[in-house]
VOGU-3710 file (C-alpha; in Angstrom, 3 decimals, decimal comma):
1> xxxxxxxxxx> 0,000/0,000/0,000  1,034/3,619/-0,549  -0,717/6,913/0,055  -1,651/9,086/-2,879  -1,535/12,876/-2,820  -5,026/12,995/-1,293  -3,919/10,817/1,626  -6,013/7,812/0,596  -4,480/4,376/0,900  -4,303/2,662/-2,477
11> xxxxxxxxxx> -3,155/-0,786/-3,518  -0,570/-0,808/-6,312  0,667/-4,356/-6,631  -0,139/-5,656/-10,117  -0,797/-9,410/-10,146  0,403/-10,541/-13,584  -1,380/-13,886/-13,150  -4,792/-12,290/-12,595  -5,685/-12,138/-16,278  -6,549/-8,448/-16,060
21> xxxxxxxxxx> -5,289/-6,555/-19,134  -2,442/-4,169/-18,325  -4,525/-1,164/-19,348  -7,135/-2,165/-16,774  -4,748/-2,595/-13,827  -4,648/0,260/-11,344  -0,928/-0,242/-10,773  -0,256/0,277/-14,481  -1,064/3,967/-13,964  1,479/4,541/-11,221
31> xxxxxxxxxx> 4,486/6,799/-11,640  6,959/8,311/-9,205  6,868/12,070/-8,830  9,328/14,121/-6,784  7,382/16,092/-4,179  9,044/19,348/-5,202  7,381/19,176/-8,635  3,885/19,433/-7,116  3,051/23,090/-7,801  2,168/24,937/-4,613
41> xxxxxxxxxx> 1,503/28,228/-6,394  0,388/29,165/-9,906  2,851/30,683/-12,361  3,569/34,371/-11,622  1,382/35,414/-14,552  -1,763/33,644/-15,778  -0,878/32,124/-19,134  2,800/31,935/-18,198  2,922/28,176/-17,739  4,964/25,786/-19,793
51> xxxxxxxxxx> 3,262/23,552/-22,352  4,200/19,963/-23,225  2,934/19,060/-26,703  2,354/15,335/-27,223  1,734/14,102/-30,773  -0,474/11,032/-30,377  -0,928/10,331/-34,099  2,743/10,155/-35,002  4,871/8,242/-32,513  7,995/9,156/-34,465
61> xxxxxxxxxx> 7,304/12,874/-33,973  9,349/14,581/-31,292  7,304/16,022/-28,454  7,601/19,796/-28,089  8,362/21,834/-24,959  6,792/25,208/-25,414  5,028/28,090/-23,672  1,274/28,135/-23,181  1,203/31,602/-24,736  2,124/29,975/-28,090
71> xxxxxxxxxx> -1,011/27,803/-28,088  -2,653/29,666/-31,035  0,354/28,788/-33,216  0,409/25,150/-32,131  -3,226/24,250/-32,766  -4,343/22,794/-36,109  -6,111/25,318/-38,391  -9,703/26,201/-37,507  -9,739/24,386/-34,180  -12,807/24,608/-31,959
81> xxxxxxxxxx> -11,934/24,773/-28,263  -14,662/23,617/-25,855  -14,222/24,790/-22,260  -16,002/24,333/-18,921  -17,328/27,675/-17,638  -18,408/26,520/-14,164  -17,389/28,710/-11,246  -15,690/27,493/-8,071  -17,400/28,421/-4,803  -15,757/28,642/-1,342
91> xxxxxxxxxx> -17,084/25,172/-0,636  -14,842/24,126/2,256  -17,310/25,085/4,987  -16,072/25,126/8,566  -17,969/24,949/11,807  -17,775/23,617/15,353  -19,139/20,459/16,894  -20,168/19,880/20,472  -17,171/20,339/22,722  -15,606/22,936/20,435
101> xxxxxxxxxx> -13,868/20,657/17,943  -13,616/21,796/14,326  -15,632/20,233/11,543  -15,579/20,552/7,777  -18,539/20,181/5,424  -17,982/20,093/1,650  -21,298/20,100/-0,271  -21,195/17,967/-3,413  -24,625/18,854/-4,789  -24,285/21,845/-7,158
111> xxxxxxxxxx> -25,655/25,140/-5,899  -28,245/25,482/-8,721  -29,769/22,141/-7,723  -29,851/23,084/-4,048  -31,818/26,202/-4,923  -34,034/24,342/-7,380  -34,923/21,659/-4,819  -35,285/24,011/-1,850  -38,371/23,829/0,367  -39,521/26,714/2,547
121> xxxxxxxxxx> -39,885/26,022/6,264  -41,184/28,079/9,225  -38,982/30,905/10,452  -37,710/31,808/7,002  -35,574/28,703/6,689  -35,068/26,851/3,403  -33,938/23,240/3,201  -32,542/21,007/0,468  -30,901/17,582/0,419  -27,196/17,549/-0,405
131> xxxxxxxxxx> -24,499/14,987/-0,736  -21,366/16,033/1,119  -17,935/15,123/2,413  -17,427/15,320/6,183  -14,439/15,700/8,417  -14,145/14,174/10,995  -16,890/11,868/9,761  -16,694/9,398/12,659  -17,245/12,057/15,310  -20,304/13,658/13,740
141> xxxxxxxxxx> -23,754/12,299/14,644  -26,719/11,734/12,374  -29,707/13,986/13,065  -27,755/16,565/15,083  -27,856/20,122/13,689  -24,369/21,560/13,099  -24,116/25,327/12,619  -21,803/26,763/9,962  -23,081/30,354/10,336  -26,065/31,710/12,304
151> xxxxxxxxxx> -28,068/31,280/9,081  -26,539/28,083/7,682  -26,521/24,614/9,197  -26,732/20,964/8,219  -27,986/17,655/9,539  -26,575/14,261/8,570  -29,286/11,986/7,215  -27,117/8,978/6,366  -23,409/8,288/6,596  -21,776/6,661/3,578
161> xxxxxxxxxx> -18,272/5,311/2,991  -15,065/7,331/2,726  -16,408/10,349/4,604  -19,391/10,886/2,334  -22,920/11,442/3,580  -26,452/12,373/2,658  -27,292/15,591/4,478  -30,010/18,186/4,797  -28,726/21,710/4,267  -30,722/24,452/6,013
171> xxxxxxxxxx> -30,343/28,205/5,470  -31,942/31,610/5,740  -31,384/34,396/3,225  -28,982/34,103/0,295  -27,336/30,668/0,249  -24,263/31,696/-1,747  -23,668/34,602/0,662  -23,833/32,267/3,671  -21,471/29,800/1,978  -19,052/32,678/1,448
181> xxxxxxxxxx> -19,188/33,521/5,161  -18,512/29,949/6,280  -16,264/28,739/3,505  -12,889/28,998/1,859  -11,708/27,937/-1,571  -11,298/24,140/-1,680  -7,636/23,960/-2,695  -6,545/20,333/-3,213  -4,881/18,588/-0,243  -1,551/18,298/-2,076
191> xxxxxxxxxx> -1,233/22,089/-1,870  0,360/22,285/1,558  -0,435/25,862/2,513  -3,428/27,919/3,625  -5,606/29,682/1,077  -4,158/33,094/0,193  -5,609/36,198/-1,415  -4,094/35,340/-4,814  -6,112/32,092/-4,904  -9,381/34,037/-5,112
201> xxxxxxxxxx> -8,432/35,025/-8,653  -6,060/32,287/-9,742  -8,095/29,240/-8,646  -10,836/30,445/-10,969  -10,796/30,497/-14,767  -10,882/33,936/-16,367  -13,995/32,870/-18,308  -15,938/31,321/-15,414  -19,593/32,315/-15,590  -20,913/34,151/-12,489
211> xxxxxxxxxx> -24,245/32,535/-13,291  -22,745/29,019/-12,985  -21,473/28,827/-9,373  -21,195/25,410/-7,789  -17,919/23,627/-8,549  -15,925/22,351/-5,568  -12,697/22,199/-7,568  -11,435/24,217/-10,503  -11,474/22,890/-14,081  -7,734/23,400/-14,017
221> xxxxxxxxxx> -6,903/23,213/-17,732  -8,828/26,456/-18,107  -6,682/28,274/-15,529  -4,028/28,997/-18,173  -6,254/31,105/-20,432  -6,266/34,912/-20,404  -8,649/37,205/-22,286  -5,683/38,277/-24,408  -4,870/34,680/-25,347  -8,477/34,020/-26,290
231> xxxxxxxxxx> -8,370/37,064/-28,564  -5,194/35,693/-30,188  -6,981/32,391/-30,742  -9,818/34,248/-32,466  -7,416/36,179/-34,682  -5,772/32,920/-35,735  -9,132/31,568/-36,897  -9,862/29,297/-33,934  -13,331/29,132/-32,396  -14,520/28,871/-28,785
241> xxxxxxxxxx> -17,535/27,214/-27,147  -18,533/26,677/-23,533  -20,418/24,048/-21,564  -20,835/23,480/-17,848  -19,811/20,628/-15,579  -20,103/21,370/-11,878  -16,906/19,749/-10,651  -17,697/17,331/-7,857  -16,449/14,159/-6,227  -16,324/12,281/-9,520
251> xxxxxxxxxx> -13,399/14,423/-10,666  -11,105/13,869/-7,686  -12,273/10,665/-5,977  -9,514/8,028/-5,973  -9,764/4,728/-7,826  -9,736/2,107/-5,068  -9,981/-1,141/-7,056  -7,219/-3,095/-8,762  -9,349/-3,778/-11,839  -10,287/-0,264/-12,941
261> xxxxxxxxxx> -13,261/-1,636/-14,871  -14,936/-2,068/-11,469  -14,535/1,628/-10,600  -17,744/3,635/-10,503  -17,366/7,337/-11,161  -19,684/9,553/-9,128  -22,237/11,372/-11,316  -21,749/15,090/-11,908  -24,257/17,686/-13,036  -23,744/19,082/-16,538
271> xxxxxxxxxx> -25,310/21,581/-18,918  -24,654/21,870/-22,644  -26,626/24,307/-24,772  -27,972/23,879/-28,284  -25,555/26,626/-29,416  -22,543/24,709/-28,109  -23,798/21,469/-29,677  -24,241/23,184/-33,042  -20,687/24,527/-32,954  -19,298/21,079/-32,176
281> xxxxxxxxxx> -21,316/19,303/-34,869  -20,457/21,991/-37,442  -16,754/21,545/-36,706  -17,098/17,765/-37,116  -18,957/18,162/-40,422  -16,304/20,564/-41,698  -13,542/18,247/-40,433  -12,129/20,913/-38,162  -10,550/19,590/-34,938  -12,506/19,736/-31,693
291> xxxxxxxxxx> -10,111/20,378/-28,799  -11,446/19,840/-25,283  -10,165/22,256/-22,664  -9,800/19,829/-19,798  -11,034/16,413/-18,768  -14,371/17,818/-17,557  -15,262/19,097/-21,039  -14,138/15,761/-22,450  -16,469/13,833/-20,166  -19,458/15,963/-21,140
301> xxxxxxxxxx> -18,889/15,643/-24,888  -17,915/11,993/-24,917  -20,332/10,875/-22,213  -23,375/12,390/-23,869  -22,324/11,159/-27,307  -21,785/7,619/-25,997  -25,188/7,603/-24,301  -26,947/8,748/-27,481  -25,027/6,318/-29,673  -25,899/3,410/-27,397
311> xxxxxxxxxx> -29,591/4,190/-27,776  -29,420/4,490/-31,577  -27,575/1,864/-33,581  -27,622/3,973/-36,740  -24,841/6,347/-35,646  -22,648/7,319/-38,574  -19,380/9,164/-38,954  -20,642/12,397/-37,350  -21,024/11,837/-33,598  -24,417/12,184/-31,977
321> xxxxxxxxxx> -24,811/15,109/-29,610  -27,722/17,183/-28,352  -28,490/19,818/-25,716  -28,741/18,373/-22,228  -29,131/19,372/-18,592  -28,834/16,715/-15,933  -26,603/14,153/-14,273  -23,833/12,421/-16,184  -21,618/9,509/-15,202  -18,766/9,025/-17,668
331> xxxxxxxxxx> -15,656/7,018/-16,774  -13,247/7,027/-19,717  -10,322/4,598/-19,827  -8,464/2,603/-22,502  -10,543/-0,252/-23,893  -13,822/0,851/-22,316  -16,935/-0,933/-23,653  -18,233/2,268/-25,274  -15,260/2,216/-27,639  -12,868/5,000/-28,651
341> xxxxxxxxxx> -13,533/8,701/-28,217  -15,967/10,005/-30,842  -16,063/13,771/-30,451  -12,736/15,261/-29,437  -9,645/15,308/-31,635  -7,306/16,754/-29,040  -7,060/17,783/-25,417  -5,575/20,594/-23,354  -4,998/19,313/-19,845  -2,780/19,500/-16,781
351> xxxxxxxxxx> -0,572/16,723/-15,415  -2,646/14,371/-13,268  -2,155/12,322/-10,119  -0,827/8,760/-10,338  -3,581/6,127/-10,582  -6,296/8,773/-11,014  -9,323/8,460/-13,278  -8,114/11,612/-15,074  -4,814/9,951/-15,984  -6,828/7,038/-17,366
361> xxxxxxxxxx> -8,966/9,408/-19,433  -5,933/10,992/-21,099  -4,475/7,525/-21,674  -7,562/6,611/-23,678  -6,685/9,386/-26,118  -2,973/8,768/-26,622  -2,221/5,364/-25,064  -1,117/4,601/-21,513  2,515/3,794/-22,271  2,863/6,806/-24,546
371> xxxxxxxxxx> 1,421/9,076/-21,877  3,556/7,704/-19,042  6,660/8,094/-21,212  5,700/11,736/-21,709  5,226/12,127/-17,952  8,690/10,692/-17,308  10,150/13,172/-19,779  8,184/16,020/-18,196  9,609/15,054/-14,794  13,125/15,056/-16,255
381> xxxxxxxxxx> 12,441/18,499/-17,727  11,133/19,741/-14,358  7,588/20,520/-15,439  5,263/21,480/-12,582  2,397/19,062/-11,808  -1,275/19,092/-10,816  -3,791/21,932/-10,372  -1,417/24,900/-10,341  1,128/23,213/-12,572  2,017/23,294/-16,249
391> xxxxx> -0,117/22,132/-19,150  -0,121/19,446/-21,830  -1,555/19,588/-25,339  -2,412/16,190/-26,824  -2,955/16,250/-30,590
//
């Protein structure tokens, strides 16, 4: 056993006699990363990160080490970039339990759904069910009200495994305001420092939509983009579209099974408009490349397309896609039953944790061994890893 960067114990021993294909073994996605390469701060300037360019279609091609600011020059002509515009909220809510001990409550149900499902109660209180992560889960009691602010509290309805629970959130007034009073930005646990003022801006994409608050982690591939870079992309003839995935537990929950085919990704709430769908389908018809900005955008496009294709056997060369608002569960890994990726032709992403579902997703695009070789080279070249780290372009 070893501990990953989230502190969860994971099994890594690959049993070569088990009959599990190498691409489906959790241990096949392990790599060793020096602790000093885990980025604790973003680059001094947004858009100032390094960029590793991996050519998946030509194994003989030499990978490029570049600057993210050169992205418009590196993309194929007429590329359509599809990005996740969800907004991170200060979701790490802190309170006190009986006896004065600290507690932490991280709501996993997106804010729009909490408001949509809210019921009005006496005294001006509103209530809505929410999934959540608790700390310390063992010391908190079901049914007991725990105050986060004078106007925000929760009750545990049912404890689940790994610190998760079903809870009832109760509030008076503006919920987002109360969350802001009780909460701080949910920086990942591998960032070993308190939240600082700079994180308010830098742990949020420059294009996040104020009308789409609810993510509990940033869609980190988007952190590299500046308004100026987006204008350069436009001038170079590239297009831009946005969808929404409220980043939840499915994005960062560890894979805890040796055979990754047994892993079940937690559903996440997504929204994709008819306008975004039309841009994607037009690019596919015109044979222009669709480049996903991040693994969250990839899951929306590929997950919805796979679901539609499974329900209609007549799918042709152009992938199926339509406007959608609802829950989506899409675990992408090499050799998955749904087959290869149908929509995206490339991916802008960060470097991901060993044995994570995100590393498996990228492997499905370029091959596990090819990706891990690129990671080894990136480590040699001292690229910075994870949320505040450098970027990778897979073409």
